[in-house]
C-alpha positions in Angstrom: 0.0 0.0 0.0 1.5 3.4 -1.0 2.6 5.6 1.9 0.0 8.3 1.1 -2.8 5.8 1.1 -1.7 4.3 4.5 -1.7 7.8 6.0 -5.2 8.6 4.7 -6.5 5.3 6.0 -4.8 5.9 9.4 -6.3 9.3 9.7 -9.8 8.0 8.9 -9.5 5.2 11.5 -8.2 7.7 14.1 -11.1 10.1 13.4 -13.5 7.2 13.6 -12.1 6.1 17.0 -12.4 9.6 18.4 -16.0 9.9 17.1 -17.0 6.6 18.7 -15.4 7.7 22.0 -17.2 11.0 22.1 -20.5 9.4 21.1 -20.6 6.9 24.0 -23.1 7.8 26.6 -21.3 7.5 30.0 -22.0 8.4 33.6 -19.2 9.3 36.1 -19.7 8.3 39.7 -17.4 9.7 42.5 -16.5 6.9 45.0 -15.6 8.9 48.1 -14.3 5.9 50.2 -12.9 4.1 47.2 -10.5 6.8 46.1 -11.8 6.3 42.5 -14.2 7.4 39.9 -16.5 4.8 38.2 -17.4 5.2 34.6 -20.7 3.5 33.8 -22.2 2.8 30.4 -25.5 4.6 29.9 -27.1 1.8 27.8 -25.9 -1.4 29.5 -25.8 0.2 33.0 -22.6 -1.6 33.7 -19.3 -0.2 35.1 -16.8 0.1 32.3 -13.7 1.2 34.2 -12.4 3.0 37.3 -10.2 6.0 37.4 -7.9 6.2 40.5 -7.5 9.4 42.4 -5.4 10.3 45.5 -7.6 9.9 48.6 -11.2 11.0 49.0 -13.2 12.7 46.2 -16.7 13.9 46.9 -18.3 16.5 44.6 -17.9 17.7 41.0 -19.0 20.7 38.9 -18.9 21.6 35.2 -17.2 24.8 34.3 -19.5 27.6 33.0 -18.1 27.2 29.5 -18.7 23.4 29.6 -15.1 22.7 28.7 -13.9 21.0 31.9 -15.4 18.9 34.7 -13.9 19.7 38.2 -13.7 16.9 40.8 -12.6 17.8 44.3 -10.4 15.3 46.2 -10.7 16.5 49.8 -8.2 14.5 51.7 -5.8 14.6 48.7 -6.1 18.4 48.7 -6.4 18.3 44.9 -8.8 19.5 42.2 -8.9 17.3 39.1 -9.8 18.8 35.7 -11.5 16.2 33.5 -12.6 16.1 29.9 -16.5 16.2 30.4 -17.0 13.9 27.4 -14.4 11.2 27.9 -13.6 11.7 31.6 -9.8 11.8 30.9 -7.9 13.7 33.6 -6.4 16.7 31.8 -4.6 18.3 34.7 -4.6 18.7 38.5 -4.4 21.7 40.9 -3.5 21.9 44.5 -6.6 23.1 46.5 -7.1 22.9 50.2 -9.9 20.5 51.2 -12.2 20.9 48.1 -15.4 19.2 49.5 -18.2 21.1 47.8 -17.8 23.5 44.9 -19.8 25.8 42.8 -19.5 28.6 40.2 -21.3 31.9 40.7 -24.1 32.4 38.1 -22.1 35.1 36.4 -19.1 32.8 36.0 -16.8 35.1 37.9 -16.1 33.1 41.1 -15.5 29.5 42.0 -16.5 28.9 45.7 -15.0 25.9 47.4 -16.2 24.6 50.8 -13.5 23.0 53.0 -15.6 20.9 55.4 -12.8 19.5 57.4 -10.8 22.7 57.6 -13.7 24.9 58.5 -13.1 27.4 55.6 -14.7 28.6 52.4 -12.3 29.7 49.6 -13.3 32.0 46.8 -11.3 31.7 43.6 -11.2 33.9 40.5 -12.9 31.4 38.1 -10.7 32.5 35.2 -7.2 32.6 36.7 -8.0 30.1 39.5 -6.2 32.4 41.9 -7.4 32.5 45.5 -9.3 35.8 46.2 -10.6 35.4 49.7 -10.6 32.8 52.5 -13.5 32.8 55.0 -12.9 30.9 58.3 -16.3 29.5 59.1 -17.2 27.3 62.1 -17.9 24.7 61.5 -18.0 22.1 58.7 -19.1 24.2 55.7 -21.0 21.7 53.6 -23.1 22.7 50.6 -23.8 26.0 48.9 -25.8 27.9 46.4 -26.0 31.5 45.1 -28.3 34.4 44.8 -29.3 34.6 41.1 -27.4 37.9 40.7 -24.2 36.4 42.1 -24.1 38.9 44.9 -24.3 36.3 47.8 -23.2 32.7 48.4 -25.1 30.8 50.9 -23.2 28.0 52.8 -24.6 25.5 55.2 -22.5 24.9 58.4 -23.1 21.3 59.5 -21.2 21.6 62.8 -23.1 24.6 64.1 -26.5 24.1 62.6 -26.3 27.4 60.8 -26.5 29.0 57.3 -23.9 31.6 56.3 -24.4 34.4 53.8 -21.2 35.6 52.1 -21.2 38.9 50.2 -19.2 38.2 47.0 -18.9 41.9 46.1 -17.4 43.1 49.4 -16.0 39.7 50.4 -17.5 39.8 53.9 -19.8 37.6 56.0 -23.3 39.2 55.9 -24.8 36.9 58.6 -25.0 33.5 60.0 -28.3 32.1 61.3 -29.6 28.9 62.9 -31.6 26.7 60.4 -31.6 23.2 61.9 -29.5 20.3 62.9 -26.6 19.3 60.6 -27.8 21.4 57.6 -26.6 20.1 54.2 -28.1 20.8 50.8 -28.7 24.5 49.9 -30.9 25.8 47.0 -32.1 29.2 46.0 -35.8 28.8 45.0 -38.3 31.6 44.2 -36.7 34.2 46.3 -36.0 32.0 49.3 -33.2 29.7 50.3 -34.0 26.1 50.9 -31.8 24.2 53.4 -32.1 20.4 53.9 -31.5 19.5 57.6 -29.7 16.1 57.7 -29.9 15.9 61.5 -33.7 16.3 61.3 -36.4 15.4 58.8 -37.1 18.6 57.0 -36.2 21.3 54.6 -36.1 24.8 56.1 -37.4 27.8 54.0 -35.1 30.7 54.8 -35.4 34.4 54.2 -32.2 35.4 52.3 -32.2 38.9 53.9 -31.5 37.9 57.5 -31.6 34.0 57.6 -34.7 33.5 59.7 -36.6 30.3 59.1 -40.1 31.0 57.7 -41.4 27.4 57.7 -40.3 23.8 57.4 -41.4 21.1 55.0 -41.1 17.5 56.3 -39.5 15.2 53.7 -38.0 12.4 55.8 -35.2 11.6 58.3 -31.7 12.7 57.2 -32.9 15.2 54.6 -29.6 15.8 52.8 -29.6 17.2 49.3 -31.9 19.1 46.9 -32.1 18.9 43.1 -34.2 20.9 40.6 -35.7 18.9 37.7 -34.7 20.0 34.2 -38.1 21.6 33.6 -37.9 23.4 36.9 -41.2 22.1 38.1 -40.0 19.7 40.8 -37.5 19.9 43.7 -36.2 16.5 44.5 -35.0 15.8 48.1 -32.9 12.8 49.1 -33.4 11.6 52.7 -30.3 9.6 53.5 -31.4 8.1 56.9 -35.0 7.3 55.9 -33.9 5.9 52.5 -36.3 7.9 50.4 -36.5 10.5 47.6 -39.3 13.0 47.7 -40.7 15.1 44.9 -41.8 18.6 46.0 -43.9 21.0 43.8 -41.3 23.7 43.0 -43.9 26.5 43.5 -45.8 25.5 46.6 -43.2 23.1 48.0 -46.0 20.6 48.7 -45.0 16.9 48.8 -46.1 15.3 45.6 -44.8 11.7 46.0 -42.3 9.7 48.1 -40.1 7.0 46.6 -38.3 4.3 48.6 -34.6 4.4 47.7 -32.4 2.3 50.0 -28.8 2.6 50.9 -28.5 6.3 51.7 -29.6 8.3 48.6 -27.3 11.2 48.1 -26.8 12.9 44.7 -29.0 12.9 41.6 -28.4 13.4 37.8 -31.3 13.5 35.4 -31.4 11.2 32.4 -33.4 11.8 29.2 -36.9 10.3 29.4 -37.2 11.4 33.0 -35.3 8.8 34.9 -33.2 9.7 38.0 -29.7 8.3 38.6 -29.2 8.4 42.4 -26.0 7.6 44.2 -26.6 5.3 47.2 -23.9 6.3 49.7 -24.1 3.3 52.0 -24.7 0.6 49.4 -21.9 0.9 46.8 -24.6 1.3 44.2 -26.3 3.8 41.9 -30.1 3.5 41.7 -31.9 4.3 38.4 -35.4 5.4 39.3 -38.4 5.8 36.9 -40.6 8.3 38.7 -43.5 7.6 36.5 -43.8 3.9 37.4 -41.7 3.9 40.6 -39.6 1.0 39.1 -35.9 1.0 40.1 -32.8 -0.8 39.1 -29.3 -0.7 40.8 -25.8 -0.6 39.4 -22.7 -1.7 41.4 -20.0 0.9 41.7 -17.2 1.8 44.2 -17.4 2.4 47.9 -19.5 5.4 49.2 -20.6 6.8 45.8 -21.3 10.5 46.1 -21.2 13.0 43.2 -22.5 11.9 39.8 -22.3 13.4 36.3 -23.7 12.4 32.9 -21.8 13.3 29.7 -23.4 15.1 26.7 -23.7 11.8 24.8 -25.6 10.2 27.6 -27.9 13.3 27.9 -28.7 13.0 24.2 -30.0 9.4 24.5 
């Protein structure tokens, strides 16, 4: 075969290989106690491979431009930057205790909660340089932002409080009691919702001063909150009770409760309406069909936590 023909054939094969890799629908699962990331095939619902990390990864977040997927390795004090399509690790960055992380809606800041170190770090999202460190007692856990990016709200598990951080002046506006071991935080219709893991409810909080207006009972160990893609439902995972609850996004009334064993934690939404839910205590991911209530489970690594679906999987 002439050299030029071989080169053309080789290029075609290489391009075909890349296309196939990008087209595969895959789900990434963060195994906190397994020091690894599981890659699961969307169609077969089988684990394809595991990616080793340093020590103890927990949460992840896609960059605002969609070009990189950040995974925080807390005990390893490292942030991993992954290709969000193939999950290849592109590079790493030293970050102190990156437990939970989130980008402000305007894309200006990356806020990183250091749960073990009792600190919240604010980075410039473009340069990745540290702008401000907030010492916050204790156990800063989850976070969300005001829609105008002016304030970050952080739950403090160790003190049962919610903190409001002014991102313009880089000051603490207030801290206020919201319940025992608060975890998930979500801005919703002009209020801040906080899931109280040490109790059985979601607190509805006034963002101006932090006072609790009312509570919605969802189940023991109310841990994390997720908004459905159409914005009509708020899903609440109750880790102790082993349930996932659908709340009406407007009234916050309970619509339906689903039994999900093994400590349901994080959720990602699949096309067709199914929920992929990490089961923190069971080394599994549950795939729940909310229409029928049917559920299947997938074996992954120890203490699965954060979960992400690549673009090919979302297109299924």
